Backbone as ProteinMPNN parsed JSONL, in Angstrom:
{"seq_chain_A": "XXXXXXXXXXXXXXXXXXXXXXXXXXXXXXXXXXXXXXXXXXXXXXXXXXXXXXXXXXXXXXXXXXXXXXXXXXXXXXXXXXXXXXXXXXXXXXXXXXXXXXXXXXX", "coords_chain_A": {"N_chain_A": [[-4.286, -23.95, -25.119], [-3.274, -24.572, -21.383], [-1.455, -26.362, -20.168], [0.945, -27.359, -19.76], [4.272, -26.509, -17.744], [6.017, -24.765, -19.236], [4.32, -23.205, -20.872], [2.299, -21.976, -19.303], [4.364, -20.73, -17.78], [5.653, -18.923, -19.203], [3.493, -17.46, -20.415], [1.865, -16.14, -18.324], [3.454, -16.534, -15.407], [6.394, -15.763, -15.716], [5.764, -13.026, -17.414], [4.119, -11.179, -15.434], [4.289, -11.862, -13.193], [7.282, -12.696, -12.246], [8.916, -10.703, -13.921], [7.599, -8.564, -13.027], [9.215, -7.884, -10.775], [8.793, -8.602, -8.683], [8.271, -11.878, -7.579], [10.687, -12.836, -8.799], [13.622, -15.031, -9.293], [15.755, -13.619, -8.21], [14.659, -11.679, -6.419], [12.597, -12.645, -4.402], [9.602, -12.308, -3.18], [7.853, -12.978, -0.342], [9.219, -15.11, -0.106], [8.978, -16.659, -2.777], [9.386, -17.882, -5.431], [8.671, -17.539, -8.741], [9.894, -17.517, -11.14], [12.217, -19.557, -11.911], [12.588, -22.561, -13.475], [10.636, -25.815, -12.515], [8.265, -24.821, -10.982], [5.545, -26.282, -10.114], [6.962, -28.275, -8.795], [8.36, -26.919, -6.655], [6.608, -25.732, -5.59], [4.25, -27.637, -4.3], [4.264, -28.488, -1.66], [4.54, -26.176, -0.333], [2.94, -24.079, 1.883], [1.049, -20.488, 2.664], [3.017, -17.531, 3.668], [1.368, -15.853, 5.437], [0.668, -14.559, 8.433], [-2.471, -15.358, 8.94], [-3.445, -17.367, 7.524], [-1.161, -19.571, 7.608], [-1.884, -22.128, 6.653], [-2.764, -22.773, 4.182], [-2.667, -24.429, 1.205], [-0.02, -23.37, -1.381], [-0.116, -24.769, -3.75], [-2.005, -27.303, -5.209], [-2.223, -29.798, -6.705], [-4.381, -30.396, -9.199], [-6.06, -29.326, -8.317], [-7.179, -26.675, -8.649], [-8.698, -24.447, -7.295], [-8.604, -25.318, -4.631], [-5.901, -24.053, -4.383], [-3.941, -21.68, -3.349], [-2.265, -19.909, -4.889], [-3.844, -19.383, -7.201], [-6.063, -18.69, -6.1], [-5.229, -16.186, -5.011], [-4.867, -14.729, -7.33], [-7.273, -14.161, -7.95], [-8.673, -12.694, -6.597], [-9.559, -13.875, -4.219], [-8.752, -14.597, -1.464], [-9.618, -14.195, 0.786], [-9.045, -12.08, 2.979], [-6.289, -12.995, 3.53], [-3.863, -11.301, 3.093], [-3.015, -9.037, 0.199], [-4.472, -9.099, -3.378], [-3.195, -10.51, -5.925], [-1.493, -9.774, -9.62], [-0.386, -6.967, -7.243], [-1.091, -4.709, -8.77], [-3.516, -5.088, -10.421], [-2.993, -6.399, -12.466], [-3.657, -8.619, -14.224], [-4.786, -10.21, -17.007], [-8.025, -11.781, -17.947], [-7.413, -14.141, -19.479], [-5.107, -14.88, -18.567], [-5.096, -15.424, -16.033], [-7.106, -17.894, -16.267], [-5.322, -19.369, -17.419], [-3.745, -20.06, -15.75], [-5.33, -21.151, -13.723], [-6.14, -23.556, -15.095], [-3.745, -24.955, -15.596], [-2.883, -25.409, -13.357], [-4.826, -27.698, -12.687], [-4.749, -29.343, -14.425], [-2.548, -30.401, -13.547], [-0.88, -33.568, -11.951], [-0.974, -35.286, -9.197]], "CA_chain_A": [[-4.426, -24.815, -23.502], [-2.232, -23.973, -20.654], [-1.155, -27.916, -19.75], [2.537, -27.276, -19.502], [4.406, -25.421, -17.014], [6.251, -24.272, -19.829], [3.525, -22.435, -21.041], [2.2, -20.706, -17.491], [5.219, -19.534, -17.295], [5.878, -17.856, -20.248], [2.083, -16.664, -20.424], [1.39, -15.995, -16.651], [4.414, -16.259, -14.071], [7.027, -14.621, -16.242], [5.413, -11.349, -17.186], [2.927, -10.942, -14.521], [5.115, -12.018, -11.759], [8.834, -12.676, -11.853], [9.686, -9.839, -14.346], [7.307, -7.4, -12.607], [10.15, -7.722, -10.208], [8.073, -9.126, -7.396], [8.433, -13.266, -7.535], [11.719, -13.774, -9.451], [14.452, -15.93, -8.515], [16.649, -12.632, -7.133], [13.886, -11.126, -5.551], [11.132, -13.366, -4.387], [9.044, -11.925, -2.098], [7.202, -14.073, 0.314], [10.227, -16.66, -0.512], [7.877, -16.894, -3.742], [10.345, -17.373, -7.06], [7.952, -18.166, -10.244], [11.107, -17.288, -12.345], [12.825, -20.892, -12.15], [11.604, -24.048, -13.866], [10.292, -26.644, -11.702], [7.858, -24.438, -10.046], [5.153, -26.952, -9.502], [7.433, -29.085, -7.569], [8.848, -26.172, -5.278], [5.417, -25.112, -4.669], [3.681, -28.631, -3.848], [4.178, -28.614, -0.33], [4.619, -24.825, 0.403], [1.823, -23.188, 2.347], [1.029, -19.477, 2.502], [3.646, -17.467, 4.411], [0.685, -14.837, 5.684], [0.471, -15.568, 9.452], [-3.652, -15.935, 8.955], [-3.479, -18.696, 6.378], [-0.286, -20.621, 7.071], [-2.096, -23.61, 6.386], [-3.429, -22.766, 2.916], [-1.189, -24.713, 0.684], [0.156, -22.681, -2.547], [-0.44, -25.513, -5.041], [-2.958, -28.575, -5.015], [-2.241, -30.526, -7.809], [-5.547, -30.621, -9.789], [-7.722, -28.209, -7.549], [-7.122, -24.91, -8.61], [-9.703, -24.062, -6.214], [-8.003, -25.238, -3.141], [-4.622, -23.755, -4.565], [-3.739, -20.39, -2.916], [-1.486, -19.336, -5.697], [-4.735, -19.538, -8.085], [-7.077, -17.936, -5.587], [-4.465, -14.79, -4.724], [-5.064, -13.948, -8.285], [-8.819, -14.192, -8.136], [-9.143, -12.062, -5.147], [-10.622, -14.902, -3.674], [-7.445, -14.738, -0.757], [-10.201, -14.285, 2.14], [-8.144, -11.829, 4.398], [-4.828, -13.642, 3.846], [-3.031, -10.552, 2.239], [-3.665, -8.721, -0.857], [-4.892, -9.957, -4.788], [-1.891, -10.658, -6.64], [-0.421, -8.581, -8.517], [-0.998, -6.182, -6.424], [-1.642, -3.344, -9.504], [-4.464, -5.956, -10.44], [-2.767, -6.314, -13.991], [-4.048, -10.017, -14.92], [-5.973, -10.4, -17.754], [-8.612, -12.868, -17.732], [-7.122, -15.309, -20.134], [-3.537, -15.349, -18.002], [-6.207, -16.093, -14.722], [-7.48, -19.108, -16.854], [-3.992, -20.28, -17.86], [-2.96, -20.514, -14.249], [-6.177, -21.926, -13.084], [-6.012, -24.464, -16.084], [-2.603, -25.456, -15.521], [-2.897, -26.042, -11.616], [-6.244, -28.685, -12.758], [-3.957, -30.206, -15.051], [-1.51, -31.364, -12.722], [-1.138, -34.913, -11.361], [-0.333, -35.641, -7.454]], "C_chain_A": [[-3.269, -24.432, -22.795], [-2.428, -25.182, -19.773], [0.216, -28.244, -19.387], [3.175, -26.259, -18.407], [5.377, -24.577, -18.013], [5.498, -22.906, -20.465], [2.753, -21.094, -20.217], [3.321, -20.35, -17.485], [5.703, -18.493, -18.264], [4.688, -16.754, -20.407], [1.594, -15.492, -19.286], [2.645, -15.348, -16.001], [5.181, -15.305, -14.523], [6.626, -13.161, -16.131], [4.791, -11.057, -16.416], [3.809, -11.217, -13.226], [6.638, -11.956, -11.339], [9.3, -11.22, -12.838], [9.039, -8.447, -14.076], [8.279, -7.125, -11.286], [9.646, -7.926, -8.46], [8.605, -10.488, -6.859], [9.499, -13.77, -8.523], [12.872, -14.271, -8.638], [15.637, -14.363, -7.53], [16.434, -11.629, -6.566], [12.362, -11.874, -5.464], [10.627, -13.313, -2.974], [8.04, -12.988, -1.739], [7.532, -15.503, -0.192], [9.301, -17.34, -1.736], [8.72, -16.819, -5.155], [9.5, -18.539, -7.82], [8.745, -17.792, -11.272], [11.714, -18.845, -12.815], [11.984, -21.707, -12.327], [11.59, -24.824, -12.492], [9.06, -26.072, -10.929], [7.096, -25.391, -9.464], [5.515, -27.577, -8.733], [7.946, -28.267, -6.551], [7.448, -25.72, -4.768], [4.334, -26.314, -3.984], [3.398, -28.574, -2.576], [4.661, -27.769, 0.052], [3.083, -24.507, 0.918], [2.259, -21.366, 2.399], [2.409, -19.044, 4.063], [2.834, -16.201, 5.3], [0.181, -15.556, 6.669], [-1.236, -15.793, 9.889], [-3.871, -17.301, 8.328], [-2.371, -18.682, 5.816], [-0.728, -21.652, 6.806], [-2.644, -23.763, 5.414], [-2.453, -23.141, 2.116], [-1.417, -23.764, -0.688], [-0.045, -23.324, -3.772], [-1.227, -26.638, -4.612], [-2.939, -29.128, -6.476], [-3.768, -31.16, -8.301], [-6.652, -30.031, -9.389], [-7.007, -27.09, -7.676], [-8.025, -23.958, -7.655], [-9.328, -23.994, -4.964], [-6.543, -24.6, -3.187], [-4.469, -21.897, -4.306], [-2.822, -19.202, -3.797], [-2.543, -18.723, -7.029], [-5.749, -18.148, -7.156], [-6.703, -16.19, -5.119], [-5.045, -14.062, -6.244], [-6.494, -13.536, -8.865], [-9.156, -13.264, -7.444], [-9.945, -12.653, -4.402], [-9.52, -15.1, -2.075], [-8.086, -14.34, 0.744], [-9.278, -13.904, 3.307], [-7.342, -12.34, 4.723], [-4.026, -12.836, 2.352], [-3.983, -9.965, 1.127], [-3.506, -9.68, -2.101], [-3.321, -9.954, -5.325], [-2.237, -10.819, -8.195], [-1.293, -7.785, -8.007], [-1.73, -4.844, -7.508], [-3.298, -4.399, -10.543], [-4.457, -6.204, -12.357], [-2.755, -7.679, -14.689], [-5.271, -9.963, -15.854], [-6.858, -11.506, -17.161], [-7.96, -14.238, -18.358], [-5.985, -16.043, -19.362], [-4.512, -16.067, -16.677], [-6.586, -17.511, -15.557], [-6.692, -19.864, -17.217], [-3.673, -20.869, -16.659], [-3.788, -21.837, -13.679], [-5.938, -23.597, -13.959], [-4.781, -25.58, -16.056], [-2.495, -26.278, -14.178], [-3.688, -27.522, -11.728], [-5.405, -29.828, -13.477], [-3.016, -31.191, -14.313], [-1.522, -32.64, -11.869], [-0.617, -34.649, -10.073], [0.733, -36.285, -7.522]], "O_chain_A": [[-2.296, -23.992, -23.408], [-3.254, -25.219, -18.862], [0.553, -29.269, -18.793], [2.573, -25.203, -18.211], [5.589, -23.466, -17.527], [6.023, -21.794, -20.52], [2.673, -19.88, -20.407], [3.359, -19.214, -17.012], [6.081, -17.358, -17.974], [4.843, -15.536, -20.5], [1.123, -14.364, -19.431], [2.918, -14.148, -15.975], [5.043, -14.15, -14.121], [6.914, -12.338, -15.262], [4.711, -9.865, -16.711], [3.738, -10.427, -12.285], [7.107, -11.348, -10.377], [10.217, -10.608, -12.29], [9.489, -7.4, -14.544], [8.068, -6.048, -10.728], [10.106, -7.465, -7.415], [9.304, -10.468, -5.845], [9.383, -14.874, -9.054], [13.042, -13.954, -7.461], [16.065, -14.403, -6.377], [17.238, -10.78, -6.183], [11.365, -11.733, -6.172], [10.985, -13.935, -1.974], [7.487, -13.731, -2.549], [6.863, -16.486, -0.512], [8.938, -18.51, -1.61], [8.697, -15.817, -5.869], [9.514, -19.764, -7.706], [8.229, -17.742, -12.389], [11.644, -19.212, -13.988], [10.91, -21.827, -11.738], [12.335, -24.561, -11.548], [8.677, -26.873, -10.077], [7.488, -25.715, -8.343], [4.782, -27.762, -7.761], [8.036, -28.809, -5.45], [7.262, -25.382, -3.599], [3.57, -25.884, -3.12], [2.205, -28.609, -2.275], [5.457, -28.044, 0.95], [2.134, -24.77, 0.179], [3.407, -20.952, 2.233], [2.683, -19.758, 5.027], [3.617, -15.478, 5.916], [-0.45, -16.606, 6.545], [-1.466, -16.312, 10.982], [-4.541, -18.188, 8.856], [-2.041, -18.316, 4.687], [0.174, -22.472, 6.636], [-3.215, -24.85, 5.321], [-1.407, -22.492, 2.091], [-2.53, -23.426, -1.092], [-0.154, -22.668, -4.808], [-1.045, -26.937, -3.431], [-3.775, -28.745, -7.295], [-4.222, -32.213, -7.853], [-7.804, -30.088, -9.819], [-6.274, -26.628, -6.802], [-7.81, -22.761, -7.463], [-9.527, -23.041, -4.211], [-5.929, -24.577, -2.121], [-4.901, -21.059, -5.098], [-2.699, -18.011, -3.512], [-2.168, -17.794, -7.744], [-6.0, -17.011, -7.553], [-7.502, -15.27, -4.946], [-5.594, -12.96, -6.229], [-6.779, -12.855, -9.85], [-10.28, -12.868, -7.75], [-10.951, -12.131, -3.921], [-9.809, -16.195, -1.591], [-7.36, -14.181, 1.726], [-8.828, -14.62, 4.202], [-7.144, -12.477, 5.93], [-3.731, -13.276, 1.241], [-5.189, -10.176, 1.006], [-2.793, -10.683, -2.121], [-2.46, -9.202, -4.867], [-3.054, -11.697, -8.474], [-2.516, -7.751, -8.144], [-2.681, -4.155, -7.137], [-3.889, -3.743, -11.401], [-5.369, -6.198, -13.184], [-1.973, -7.903, -15.613], [-6.438, -9.734, -15.537], [-6.573, -12.084, -16.112], [-8.018, -15.298, -17.735], [-5.793, -17.259, -19.358], [-4.5, -17.288, -16.522], [-5.911, -18.388, -15.018], [-7.009, -21.036, -17.422], [-3.361, -22.054, -16.543], [-3.385, -22.951, -13.341], [-5.6, -24.612, -13.35], [-4.863, -26.757, -16.407], [-2.13, -27.441, -14.007], [-3.311, -28.448, -11.009], [-5.415, -31.01, -13.132], [-2.826, -32.396, -14.479], [-2.362, -32.625, -10.97], [0.205, -33.744, -9.927], [1.319, -36.62, -6.492]]}, "name": "protein", "num_of_chains": 1, "seq": "XXXXXXXXXXXXXXXXXXXXXXXXXXXXXXXXXXXXXXXXXXXXXXXXXXXXXXXXXXXXXXXXXXXXXXXXXXXXXXXXXXXXXXXXXXXXXXXXXXXXXXXXXXX"}
């Protein structure tokens, strides 16, 4: 199970987002650093930087379906930019891991 940040960082965020060169501490596309620990704490109060969905919260603890971070990985961003990662190279178990972690987060 992916119930803690260390697991989701190791299985999803680092290999698919940070080490891919897009969302690292050194190069945080869309101001999104998914490499540095405490991802949940940083994303809780942030919204999308995409102009047409600037009110969309990146992370809603306990609610993966309302979390833009999860929606982008599922291709459900509804006209708010592209699905992530851009090459679509995220396995179903990685998507599941991310959603499971967000669902397990407490507010």
